[in-house]
Biopython code that builds the backbone (N, CA, C, O; Angstrom):
import numpy as np
from Bio.PDB.StructureBuilder import StructureBuilder

atoms = [
    (1, "MET", "N", (0.833, -1.194, 0.005)),
    (1, "MET", "CA", (0.007, -0.004, -0.012)),
    (1, "MET", "C", (0.859, 1.255, 0.001)),
    (1, "MET", "O", (1.917, 1.258, 0.630)),
    (2, "PRO", "N", (0.449, 2.306, -0.658)),
    (2, "PRO", "CA", (1.352, 3.404, -0.931)),
    (2, "PRO", "C", (1.545, 4.514, 0.117)),
    (2, "PRO", "O", (2.345, 5.428, -0.085)),
    (3, "SER", "N", (0.821, 4.430, 1.221)),
    (3, "SER", "CA", (0.848, 5.567, 2.118)),
    (3, "SER", "C", (0.864, 5.166, 3.564)),
    (3, "SER", "O", (0.487, 4.042, 3.897)),
    (4, "GLU", "N", (1.290, 6.052, 4.432)),
    (4, "GLU", "CA", (1.234, 5.851, 5.899)),
    (4, "GLU", "C", (-0.140, 6.311, 6.454)),
    (4, "GLU", "O", (-0.481, 6.016, 7.600)),
    (5, "ASP", "N", (-0.902, 7.022, 5.639)),
    (5, "ASP", "CA", (-2.203, 7.498, 6.045)),
    (5, "ASP", "C", (-3.258, 6.391, 5.801)),
    (5, "ASP", "O", (-3.484, 6.042, 4.642)),
    (6, "PRO", "N", (-3.899, 5.835, 6.816)),
    (6, "PRO", "CA", (-4.819, 4.747, 6.671)),
    (6, "PRO", "C", (-6.005, 5.084, 5.729)),
    (6, "PRO", "O", (-6.437, 4.240, 4.945)),
    (7, "TYR", "N", (-6.506, 6.295, 5.819)),
    (7, "TYR", "CA", (-7.623, 6.713, 4.933)),
    (7, "TYR", "C", (-7.193, 6.718, 3.476)),
    (7, "TYR", "O", (-7.849, 6.118, 2.624)),
    (8, "LEU", "N", (-6.070, 7.407, 3.191)),
    (8, "LEU", "CA", (-5.574, 7.492, 1.823)),
    (8, "LEU", "C", (-5.244, 6.109, 1.278)),
    (8, "LEU", "O", (-5.582, 5.800, 0.135)),
    (9, "THR", "N", (-4.600, 5.290, 2.063)),
    (9, "THR", "CA", (-4.259, 3.953, 1.642)),
    (9, "THR", "C", (-5.492, 3.146, 1.251)),
    (9, "THR", "O", (-5.504, 2.448, 0.236)),
    (10, "GLY", "N", (-6.555, 3.261, 2.102)),
    (10, "GLY", "CA", (-7.774, 2.538, 1.831)),
    (10, "GLY", "C", (-8.491, 3.036, 0.546)),
    (10, "GLY", "O", (-9.012, 2.245, -0.241)),
    (11, "GLN", "N", (-8.494, 4.338, 0.374)),
    (11, "GLN", "CA", (-9.113, 4.912, -0.814)),
    (11, "GLN", "C", (-8.383, 4.493, -2.075)),
    (11, "GLN", "O", (-9.003, 4.153, -3.083)),
    (12, "PHE", "N", (-7.074, 4.520, -2.011)),
    (12, "PHE", "CA", (-6.242, 4.099, -3.144)),
    (12, "PHE", "C", (-6.438, 2.634, -3.435)),
    (12, "PHE", "O", (-6.641, 2.259, -4.590)),
    (13, "GLY", "N", (-6.383, 1.786, -2.412)),
    (13, "GLY", "CA", (-6.538, 0.345, -2.596)),
    (13, "GLY", "C", (-7.887, -0.010, -3.151)),
    (13, "GLY", "O", (-7.993, -0.860, -4.036)),
    (14, "ALA", "N", (-8.944, 0.640, -2.635)),
    (14, "ALA", "CA", (-10.281, 0.303, -3.073)),
    (14, "ALA", "C", (-10.450, 0.766, -4.576)),
    (14, "ALA", "O", (-11.036, 0.041, -5.380)),
    (15, "ALA", "N", (-9.953, 1.918, -4.912)),
    (15, "ALA", "CA", (-10.018, 2.365, -6.307)),
    (15, "ALA", "C", (-9.251, 1.444, -7.217)),
    (15, "ALA", "O", (-9.728, 1.135, -8.309)),
    (16, "MET", "N", (-8.073, 0.988, -6.811)),
    (16, "MET", "CA", (-7.298, 0.049, -7.612)),
    (16, "MET", "C", (-8.090, -1.255, -7.790)),
    (16, "MET", "O", (-8.154, -1.787, -8.899)),
    (17, "ALA", "N", (-8.678, -1.760, -6.741)),
    (17, "ALA", "CA", (-9.462, -3.033, -6.846)),
    (17, "ALA", "C", (-10.640, -2.889, -7.785)),
    (17, "ALA", "O", (-10.872, -3.739, -8.645)),
    (18, "ARG", "N", (-11.385, -1.801, -7.612)),
    (18, "ARG", "CA", (-12.535, -1.557, -8.498)),
    (18, "ARG", "C", (-12.092, -1.400, -9.933)),
    (18, "ARG", "O", (-12.713, -1.977, -10.826)),
    (19, "GLY", "N", (-11.046, -0.645, -10.188)),
    (19, "GLY", "CA", (-10.595, -0.375, -11.530)),
    (19, "GLY", "C", (-9.919, -1.583, -12.203)),
    (19, "GLY", "O", (-10.061, -1.769, -13.411)),
    (20, "PHE", "N", (-9.219, -2.368, -11.468)),
    (20, "PHE", "CA", (-8.507, -3.490, -12.034)),
    (20, "PHE", "C", (-9.349, -4.745, -12.167)),
    (20, "PHE", "O", (-9.220, -5.474, -13.151)),
    (21, "GLU", "N", (-10.187, -5.002, -11.218)),
    (21, "GLU", "CA", (-10.927, -6.302, -11.175)),
    (21, "GLU", "C", (-12.246, -6.294, -11.919)),
    (21, "GLU", "O", (-12.622, -7.306, -12.511)),
    (22, "HIS", "N", (-12.952, -5.190, -11.905)),
    (22, "HIS", "CA", (-14.339, -5.247, -12.344)),
    (22, "HIS", "C", (-14.522, -4.561, -13.722)),
    (22, "HIS", "O", (-14.012, -3.465, -13.956)),
    (23, "HIS", "N", (-15.257, -5.234, -14.612)),
    (23, "HIS", "CA", (-15.583, -4.710, -15.926)),
    (23, "HIS", "C", (-16.499, -3.520, -15.768)),
    (23, "HIS", "O", (-17.506, -3.620, -15.067)),
    (24, "PRO", "N", (-16.177, -2.342, -16.422)),
    (24, "PRO", "CA", (-16.968, -1.140, -16.245)),
    (24, "PRO", "C", (-18.416, -1.284, -16.661)),
    (24, "PRO", "O", (-19.282, -0.640, -16.068)),
    (25, "ALA", "N", (-18.712, -2.104, -17.657)),
    (25, "ALA", "CA", (-20.075, -2.262, -18.129)),
    (25, "ALA", "C", (-20.834, -3.354, -17.355)),
    (25, "ALA", "O", (-22.065, -3.372, -17.325)),
    (26, "ASP", "N", (-20.070, -4.259, -16.731)),
    (26, "ASP", "CA", (-20.691, -5.362, -15.981)),
    (26, "ASP", "C", (-19.896, -5.648, -14.749)),
    (26, "ASP", "O", (-19.017, -6.510, -14.790)),
    (27, "PRO", "N", (-20.167, -4.932, -13.578)),
    (27, "PRO", "CA", (-19.358, -5.095, -12.380)),
    (27, "PRO", "C", (-19.273, -6.544, -11.867)),
    (27, "PRO", "O", (-18.358, -6.870, -11.111)),
    (28, "SER", "N", (-20.242, -7.444, -12.279)),
    (28, "SER", "CA", (-20.167, -8.786, -11.795)),
    (28, "SER", "C", (-19.189, -9.622, -12.629)),
    (28, "SER", "O", (-18.915, -10.774, -12.295)),
    (29, "ARG", "N", (-18.668, -9.045, -13.705)),
    (29, "ARG", "CA", (-17.686, -9.752, -14.540)),
    (29, "ARG", "C", (-16.254, -9.420, -14.039)),
    (29, "ARG", "O", (-15.839, -8.261, -14.047)),
    (30, "LEU", "N", (-15.544, -10.422, -13.623)),
    (30, "LEU", "CA", (-14.209, -10.247, -13.065)),
    (30, "LEU", "C", (-13.163, -10.272, -14.176)),
    (30, "LEU", "O", (-13.059, -11.235, -14.937)),
    (31, "LEU", "N", (-12.393, -9.192, -14.249)),
    (31, "LEU", "CA", (-11.349, -9.073, -15.272)),
    (31, "LEU", "C", (-10.019, -9.630, -14.835)),
    (31, "LEU", "O", (-9.232, -10.096, -15.660)),
    (32, "GLY", "N", (-9.769, -9.586, -13.576)),
    (32, "GLY", "CA", (-8.506, -10.025, -12.961)),
    (32, "GLY", "C", (-8.603, -9.965, -11.488)),
    (32, "GLY", "O", (-9.651, -9.617, -10.945)),
    (33, "VAL", "N", (-7.515, -10.301, -10.804)),
    (33, "VAL", "CA", (-7.540, -10.256, -9.333)),
    (33, "VAL", "C", (-6.360, -9.374, -8.854)),
    (33, "VAL", "O", (-5.188, -9.635, -9.127)),
    (34, "LEU", "N", (-6.744, -8.346, -8.143)),
    (34, "LEU", "CA", (-5.733, -7.477, -7.487)),
    (34, "LEU", "C", (-5.224, -8.190, -6.262)),
    (34, "LEU", "O", (-6.019, -8.712, -5.480)),
    (35, "VAL", "N", (-3.944, -8.229, -6.074)),
    (35, "VAL", "CA", (-3.361, -8.925, -4.914)),
    (35, "VAL", "C", (-2.526, -7.915, -4.116)),
    (35, "VAL", "O", (-1.310, -7.843, -4.297)),
    (36, "PRO", "N", (-3.158, -7.145, -3.248)),
    (36, "PRO", "CA", (-2.379, -6.193, -2.421)),
    (36, "PRO", "C", (-1.468, -6.959, -1.451)),
    (36, "PRO", "O", (-1.812, -8.043, -0.978)),
    (37, "LYS", "N", (-0.331, -6.386, -1.174)),
    (37, "LYS", "CA", (0.607, -7.062, -0.311)),
    (37, "LYS", "C", (1.256, -6.068, 0.684)),
    (37, "LYS", "O", (1.213, -4.866, 0.424)),
    (38, "HIS", "N", (1.784, -6.462, 1.678)),
    (38, "HIS", "CA", (1.894, -7.732, 2.384)),
    (38, "HIS", "C", (1.072, -7.633, 3.653)),
    (38, "HIS", "O", (1.301, -6.736, 4.465)),
    (39, "PHE", "N", (0.119, -8.536, 3.843)),
    (39, "PHE", "CA", (-0.736, -8.597, 5.005)),
    (39, "PHE", "C", (0.026, -9.355, 6.092)),
    (39, "PHE", "O", (0.273, -10.539, 5.864)),
    (40, "LEU", "N", (0.384, -8.876, 7.121)),
    (40, "LEU", "CA", (-0.012, -7.742, 7.893)),
    (40, "LEU", "C", (1.182, -7.201, 8.625)),
    (40, "LEU", "O", (1.965, -7.982, 9.168)),
    (41, "ALA", "N", (1.359, -5.905, 8.665)),
    (41, "ALA", "CA", (2.416, -5.233, 9.403)),
    (41, "ALA", "C", (3.826, -5.668, 8.934)),
    (41, "ALA", "O", (4.739, -5.848, 9.740)),
    (42, "TYR", "N", (3.963, -5.826, 7.641)),
    (42, "TYR", "CA", (5.213, -6.254, 7.062)),
    (42, "TYR", "C", (6.051, -5.030, 6.663)),
    (42, "TYR", "O", (5.630, -4.227, 5.830)),
    (43, "GLU", "N", (7.243, -4.899, 7.266)),
    (43, "GLU", "CA", (8.063, -3.739, 7.042)),
    (43, "GLU", "C", (9.524, -4.047, 6.741)),
    (43, "GLU", "O", (10.287, -3.129, 6.442)),
    (44, "VAL", "N", (9.933, -5.302, 6.810)),
    (44, "VAL", "CA", (11.365, -5.635, 6.587)),
    (44, "VAL", "C", (11.493, -6.782, 5.598)),
    (44, "VAL", "O", (10.603, -7.620, 5.454)),
    (45, "GLU", "N", (12.619, -6.786, 4.932)),
    (45, "GLU", "CA", (12.902, -7.888, 4.040)),
    (45, "GLU", "C", (13.940, -8.867, 4.608)),
    (45, "GLU", "O", (13.924, -10.058, 4.295)),
    (46, "ARG", "N", (14.838, -8.344, 5.444)),
    (46, "ARG", "CA", (15.868, -9.166, 6.060)),
    (46, "ARG", "C", (15.216, -9.981, 7.199)),
    (46, "ARG", "O", (14.378, -9.461, 7.937)),
    (47, "ASN", "N", (15.607, -11.260, 7.333)),
    (47, "ASN", "CA", (15.084, -12.136, 8.387)),
    (47, "ASN", "C", (13.554, -12.247, 8.380)),
    (47, "ASN", "O", (12.945, -12.375, 9.443)),
    (48, "ARG", "N", (12.962, -12.204, 7.265)),
    (48, "ARG", "CA", (11.491, -12.141, 7.158)),
    (48, "ARG", "C", (10.803, -13.373, 7.747)),
    (48, "ARG", "O", (9.659, -13.292, 8.194)),
    (49, "HIS", "N", (11.500, -14.513, 7.749)),
    (49, "HIS", "CA", (10.863, -15.717, 8.313)),
    (49, "HIS", "C", (10.925, -15.735, 9.810)),
    (49, "HIS", "O", (10.160, -16.459, 10.448)),
    (50, "GLU", "N", (11.816, -14.958, 10.397)),
    (50, "GLU", "CA", (11.935, -14.924, 11.859)),
    (50, "GLU", "C", (11.455, -13.649, 12.491)),
    (50, "GLU", "O", (11.341, -13.574, 13.715)),
    (51, "TYR", "N", (11.169, -12.638, 11.690)),
    (51, "TYR", "CA", (10.811, -11.314, 12.205)),
    (51, "TYR", "C", (9.471, -11.317, 12.898)),
    (51, "TYR", "O", (8.503, -11.900, 12.411)),
    (52, "ASP", "N", (9.425, -10.668, 14.024)),
    (52, "ASP", "CA", (8.188, -10.500, 14.793)),
    (52, "ASP", "C", (7.956, -8.984, 14.932)),
    (52, "ASP", "O", (8.719, -8.291, 15.605)),
    (53, "ASP", "N", (6.931, -8.502, 14.308)),
    (53, "ASP", "CA", (6.595, -7.120, 14.356)),
    (53, "ASP", "C", (5.731, -6.852, 15.612)),
    (53, "ASP", "O", (4.545, -7.182, 15.629)),
    (54, "ASN", "N", (6.322, -6.265, 16.639)),
    (54, "ASN", "CA", (5.631, -6.018, 17.899)),
    (54, "ASN", "C", (4.821, -4.739, 17.868)),
    (54, "ASN", "O", (5.058, -3.793, 18.619)),
    (55, "VAL", "N", (3.882, -4.752, 16.988)),
    (55, "VAL", "CA", (2.995, -3.589, 16.820)),
    (55, "VAL", "C", (1.891, -3.648, 17.913)),
    (55, "VAL", "O", (1.413, -4.732, 18.250)),
    (56, "SER", "N", (1.512, -2.531, 18.434)),
    (56, "SER", "CA", (0.488, -2.496, 19.473)),
    (56, "SER", "C", (-0.880, -2.772, 18.896)),
    (56, "SER", "O", (-1.101, -2.575, 17.701)),
    (57, "ARG", "N", (-1.801, -3.226, 19.725)),
    (57, "ARG", "CA", (-3.164, -3.444, 19.229)),
    (57, "ARG", "C", (-3.789, -2.120, 18.669)),
    (57, "ARG", "O", (-4.510, -2.131, 17.672)),
    (58, "PHE", "N", (-3.486, -1.015, 19.336)),
    (58, "PHE", "CA", (-4.005, 0.247, 18.835)),
    (58, "PHE", "C", (-3.463, 0.558, 17.443)),
    (58, "PHE", "O", (-4.236, 0.915, 16.554)),
    (59, "ASP", "N", (-2.167, 0.432, 17.234)),
    (59, "ASP", "CA", (-1.575, 0.687, 15.918)),
    (59, "ASP", "C", (-2.135, -0.285, 14.875)),
    (59, "ASP", "O", (-2.387, 0.108, 13.736)),
    (60, "LEU", "N", (-2.322, -1.500, 15.243)),
    (60, "LEU", "CA", (-2.838, -2.484, 14.346)),
    (60, "LEU", "C", (-4.232, -2.100, 13.863)),
    (60, "LEU", "O", (-4.533, -2.146, 12.670)),
    (61, "MET", "N", (-5.070, -1.722, 14.820)),
    (61, "MET", "CA", (-6.465, -1.376, 14.521)),
    (61, "MET", "C", (-6.629, -0.001, 13.888)),
    (61, "MET", "O", (-7.538, 0.239, 13.093)),
    (62, "ASP", "N", (-5.709, 0.903, 14.270)),
    (62, "ASP", "CA", (-5.833, 2.310, 13.806)),
    (62, "ASP", "C", (-5.027, 2.605, 12.533)),
    (62, "ASP", "O", (-5.419, 3.450, 11.729)),
    (63, "SER", "N", (-3.915, 1.914, 12.360)),
    (63, "SER", "CA", (-3.067, 2.243, 11.217)),
    (63, "SER", "C", (-2.970, 1.161, 10.140)),
    (63, "SER", "O", (-3.028, 1.463, 8.948)),
    (64, "PHE", "N", (-2.823, -0.102, 10.561)),
    (64, "PHE", "CA", (-2.604, -1.168, 9.591)),
    (64, "PHE", "C", (-3.856, -1.724, 8.973)),
    (64, "PHE", "O", (-3.894, -1.910, 7.756)),
    (65, "LEU", "N", (-4.905, -2.005, 9.763)),
    (65, "LEU", "CA", (-6.097, -2.707, 9.250)),
    (65, "LEU", "C", (-7.068, -1.860, 8.420)),
    (65, "LEU", "O", (-7.679, -2.404, 7.501)),
    (66, "PRO", "N", (-7.247, -0.552, 8.691)),
    (66, "PRO", "CA", (-8.253, 0.196, 7.929)),
    (66, "PRO", "C", (-8.031, 0.179, 6.440)),
    (66, "PRO", "O", (-8.992, 0.052, 5.681)),
    (67, "GLY", "N", (-6.782, 0.303, 5.991)),
    (67, "GLY", "CA", (-6.489, 0.305, 4.522)),
    (67, "GLY", "C", (-6.825, -1.050, 3.903)),
    (67, "GLY", "O", (-7.354, -1.128, 2.794)),
    (68, "TRP", "N", (-6.515, -2.095, 4.625)),
    (68, "TRP", "CA", (-6.831, -3.444, 4.148)),
    (68, "TRP", "C", (-8.359, -3.629, 4.095)),
    (68, "TRP", "O", (-8.885, -4.160, 3.116)),
    (69, "ARG", "N", (-9.046, -3.205, 5.116)),
    (69, "ARG", "CA", (-10.494, -3.376, 5.135)),
    (69, "ARG", "C", (-11.119, -2.636, 3.962)),
    (69, "ARG", "O", (-11.973, -3.194, 3.272)),
    (70, "GLU", "N", (-10.732, -1.451, 3.731)),
    (70, "GLU", "CA", (-11.255, -0.632, 2.639)),
    (70, "GLU", "C", (-10.999, -1.281, 1.310)),
    (70, "GLU", "O", (-11.896, -1.337, 0.468)),
    (71, "THR", "N", (-9.796, -1.775, 1.096)),
    (71, "THR", "CA", (-9.427, -2.391, -0.157)),
    (71, "THR", "C", (-10.215, -3.674, -0.432)),
    (71, "THR", "O", (-10.671, -3.897, -1.553)),
    (72, "ILE", "N", (-10.374, -4.512, 0.590)),
    (72, "ILE", "CA", (-11.044, -5.789, 0.434)),
    (72, "ILE", "C", (-12.556, -5.700, 0.523)),
    (72, "ILE", "O", (-13.263, -6.268, -0.310)),
    (73, "VAL", "N", (-13.054, -4.997, 1.519)),
    (73, "VAL", "CA", (-14.506, -4.946, 1.721)),
    (73, "VAL", "C", (-15.136, -3.908, 0.740)),
    (73, "VAL", "O", (-16.039, -4.258, -0.021)),
    (74, "GLU", "N", (-14.686, -2.700, 0.756)),
    (74, "GLU", "CA", (-15.285, -1.654, -0.066)),
    (74, "GLU", "C", (-14.863, -1.719, -1.532)),
    (74, "GLU", "O", (-15.660, -1.473, -2.437)),
    (75, "GLY", "N", (-13.582, -2.060, -1.745)),
    (75, "GLY", "CA", (-13.084, -2.129, -3.150)),
    (75, "GLY", "C", (-13.407, -3.457, -3.803)),
    (75, "GLY", "O", (-13.449, -3.536, -5.030)),
    (76, "GLY", "N", (-13.637, -4.495, -3.031)),
    (76, "GLY", "CA", (-14.003, -5.798, -3.546)),
    (76, "GLY", "C", (-12.791, -6.590, -4.059)),
    (76, "GLY", "O", (-12.952, -7.429, -4.946)),
    (77, "SER", "N", (-11.590, -6.351, -3.531)),
    (77, "SER", "CA", (-10.425, -7.140, -3.921)),
    (77, "SER", "C", (-10.650, -8.608, -3.589)),
    (77, "SER", "O", (-11.129, -8.947, -2.507)),
    (78, "HIS", "N", (-10.302, -9.457, -4.519)),
    (78, "HIS", "CA", (-10.470, -10.899, -4.318)),
    (78, "HIS", "C", (-9.187, -11.608, -3.869)),
    (78, "HIS", "O", (-9.144, -12.836, -3.798)),
    (79, "GLY", "N", (-8.150, -10.833, -3.568)),
    (79, "GLY", "CA", (-6.906, -11.468, -3.143)),
    (79, "GLY", "C", (-6.182, -10.624, -2.169)),
    (79, "GLY", "O", (-6.488, -9.448, -1.971)),
    (80, "ALA", "N", (-5.165, -11.269, -1.528)),
    (80, "ALA", "CA", (-4.258, -10.584, -0.605)),
    (80, "ALA", "C", (-3.042, -11.465, -0.441)),
    (80, "ALA", "O", (-3.165, -12.681, -0.289)),
    (81, "MET", "N", (-1.858, -10.855, -0.471)),
    (81, "MET", "CA", (-0.641, -11.610, -0.239)),
    (81, "MET", "C", (-0.253, -11.493, 1.215)),
    (81, "MET", "O", (-0.113, -10.390, 1.742)),
    (82, "CYS", "N", (-0.081, -12.616, 1.858)),
    (82, "CYS", "CA", (0.317, -12.611, 3.264)),
    (82, "CYS", "C", (1.803, -12.362, 3.426)),
    (82, "CYS", "O", (2.592, -12.593, 2.510)),
    (83, "ALA", "N", (2.173, -11.885, 4.611)),
    (83, "ALA", "CA", (3.596, -11.666, 4.902)),
    (83, "ALA", "C", (4.116, -12.905, 5.669)),
    (83, "ALA", "O", (3.350, -13.746, 6.139)),
    (84, "TYR", "N", (5.418, -12.967, 5.765)),
    (84, "TYR", "CA", (6.075, -14.068, 6.497)),
    (84, "TYR", "C", (6.095, -13.822, 8.020)),
    (84, "TYR", "O", (6.076, -14.754, 8.823)),
    (85, "ASN", "N", (6.134, -12.552, 8.373)),
    (85, "ASN", "CA", (6.406, -12.222, 9.730)),
    (85, "ASN", "C", (5.294, -12.577, 10.736)),
    (85, "ASN", "O", (4.131, -12.712, 10.357)),
    (86, "SER", "N", (5.649, -12.723, 11.978)),
    (86, "SER", "CA", (4.659, -12.819, 13.067)),
    (86, "SER", "C", (4.259, -11.407, 13.470)),
    (86, "SER", "O", (5.013, -10.453, 13.279)),
    (87, "VAL", "N", (3.088, -11.294, 14.019)),
    (87, "VAL", "CA", (2.635, -9.971, 14.526)),
    (87, "VAL", "C", (2.329, -10.132, 16.018)),
    (87, "VAL", "O", (1.470, -10.921, 16.413)),
    (88, "ALA", "N", (3.041, -9.378, 16.815)),
    (88, "ALA", "CA", (2.894, -9.397, 18.267)),
    (88, "ALA", "C", (3.050, -10.856, 18.759)),
    (88, "ALA", "O", (2.259, -11.335, 19.572)),
    (89, "SER", "N", (4.061, -11.530, 18.260)),
    (89, "SER", "CA", (4.398, -12.913, 18.657)),
    (89, "SER", "C", (3.308, -13.925, 18.316)),
    (89, "SER", "O", (3.257, -15.014, 18.888)),
    (90, "ARG", "N", (2.456, -13.561, 17.396)),
    (90, "ARG", "CA", (1.378, -14.503, 16.976)),
    (90, "ARG", "C", (1.678, -14.895, 15.525)),
    (90, "ARG", "O", (2.393, -14.218, 14.786)),
    (91, "ASN", "N", (1.073, -16.048, 15.170)),
    (91, "ASN", "CA", (1.391, -16.573, 13.813)),
    (91, "ASN", "C", (0.149, -16.550, 12.912)),
    (91, "ASN", "O", (-0.715, -15.687, 13.071)),
    (92, "ASP", "N", (0.061, -17.481, 11.982)),
    (92, "ASP", "CA", (-1.024, -17.451, 10.987)),
    (92, "ASP", "C", (-2.388, -17.602, 11.586)),
    (92, "ASP", "O", (-3.352, -17.126, 10.986)),
    (93, "THR", "N", (-2.544, -18.239, 12.742)),
    (93, "THR", "CA", (-3.835, -18.340, 13.378)),
    (93, "THR", "C", (-4.382, -16.995, 13.723)),
    (93, "THR", "O", (-5.568, -16.734, 13.525)),
    (94, "PHE", "N", (-3.545, -16.136, 14.235)),
    (94, "PHE", "CA", (-3.923, -14.775, 14.576)),
    (94, "PHE", "C", (-4.384, -13.988, 13.338)),
    (94, "PHE", "O", (-5.401, -13.294, 13.358)),
    (95, "VAL", "N", (-3.601, -14.125, 12.268)),
    (95, "VAL", "CA", (-3.952, -13.438, 11.018)),
    (95, "VAL", "C", (-5.257, -13.941, 10.478)),
    (95, "VAL", "O", (-6.066, -13.131, 10.024)),
    (96, "ALA", "N", (-5.519, -15.245, 10.497)),
    (96, "ALA", "CA", (-6.768, -15.815, 10.045)),
    (96, "ALA", "C", (-7.964, -15.295, 10.870)),
    (96, "ALA", "O", (-9.041, -15.060, 10.322)),
    (97, "CYS", "N", (-7.776, -15.124, 12.132)),
    (97, "CYS", "CA", (-8.831, -14.602, 12.985)),
    (97, "CYS", "C", (-9.131, -13.150, 12.715)),
    (97, "CYS", "O", (-10.286, -12.732, 12.808)),
    (98, "VAL", "N", (-8.111, -12.360, 12.380)),
    (98, "VAL", "CA", (-8.275, -10.965, 12.078)),
    (98, "VAL", "C", (-9.068, -10.823, 10.768)),
    (98, "VAL", "O", (-9.977, -9.998, 10.672)),
    (99, "VAL", "N", (-8.723, -11.613, 9.792)),
    (99, "VAL", "CA", (-9.360, -11.568, 8.468)),
    (99, "VAL", "C", (-10.819, -11.982, 8.644)),
    (99, "VAL", "O", (-11.570, -12.024, 7.670)),
]
sb = StructureBuilder()
sb.init_structure("model")
sb.init_model(0)
sb.init_chain("A")
sb.init_seg("    ")
for serial, (resi, resn, name, xyz) in enumerate(atoms, 1):
    if name == "N":
        sb.init_residue(resn, " ", resi, " ")
    sb.init_atom(name, np.array(xyz, "f"), 0.0, 1.0, " ", f" {name:<3s}", serial, name[0])
structure = sb.get_structure()
């Protein structure tokens, strides 16, 4: 996602999903799948398999998730690329529950 502003990120992601995935004359016709990346709280490339992003619950809910929600729910994106890292010492189970 292109911005640190959750609102701007969500607006951009939703517009990209609508424009890339849906046929303008027939919104039910899927043209492709937008795959925004990297869910969730992914910020490093080095040691990505061992990295644990200790982001607070507030930052997660206030900064990281709103853009994803807007892109997937409002924009209708049919995909998302997951990150390797743990978030707050939690693994894939946590991510699945958030989604």
